[in-house]
N, C-alpha and C positions, 0 to 999 in steps of 0.2 A: 378421582369421579366419576362423574354417569357418563356411560357409552352412549352415545348419539341413538336411536332406533333407529335410525336405517344397517349403523355399522352393526347392531344388536342383533338385525334379523340375517345379515350376510353373515354374521355368526354362527346364525341358530341351522342356518341351511347348511354351514361348511359343515358341521357337525353331521350335521342327519349323513351327508353325501359321505363324510371320513364312518360314518357305523356299517354304512352299508358295504362298502370299500375295505371294514375290516372283517365285515362277518363273510363277506364272500374269500378272502385270502389268511382271514389272520393276522396275530401282528408276530412279529420276533422277538425274541423274549432271553433276548443276549444284552444286558442292563450297558455295557461297558459300550457296546454299538449305536447302540439309543443315545447314551450321552455326550457322543461325541457328536454324534450327527446334530442332539441339538445345540450342543456348545459352538457349532461351524457354525448351523445353520442360522441362533439367534445374531451371533457376531454379526451376520449380514445382515438381515433382517432390520438393524439398524441404522440403515443406511436406506432404507427404501423413505417411503413420501408415507408409506401406513403403519406410522409405529405405535396410532391409537388401535392397531390389529394382536392380540398375546399370540404371536409364532409358535407354533407346535411342530414338531418333526416325529415321522415314526416310520416304520419298517414293516412295509408289508411280508407273509412269507409266502412268495411268488418266484419262481423261477422265470417271469416274463423279464425285459429288459424295460422296463416302465416306471412311469414317474404321474404322480396325481396332486395339483395344487386346488386343492377347494377351497372356496369361496373361505371367509374368516382368516388366513393363514395358514392354516391346517397341511400341510404338506408332507408324500406319503410316500418314499421309493421303496422299490424291490428289494428282497437280500440278492435277485441274484444282477442287478444293476448297479449294486456297491461294488459287490464282487468284480465285474469287469471295468472297476476306472483301477487305474494303474496311479492316482496318488492325486492325494485330497484336492489340489489346485481342478481336478475333471471334475472332481465330485462337489464341490464351490459354484464350477461351471455350470451343472444341471440345475 
């Protein structure tokens, strides 16, 4: 189906912001960690009211403890944040 104009714009803005963050920090290239994060995130995102968004999750190469929720369903967590959690439930809470 087609994406409504406002959602399409939201996705474009989110990608722009994500590109800036990725340019600043870089992405972690740990394929298994990225697959796990996307599996967890997408299972959680199915319970949102925004099923129209193509949720994407990535790991920024940063030693800061932070996460970014960009418009359009792009979620970026830092590697240090991920290393700081003790259990998967904590990661899901973030």
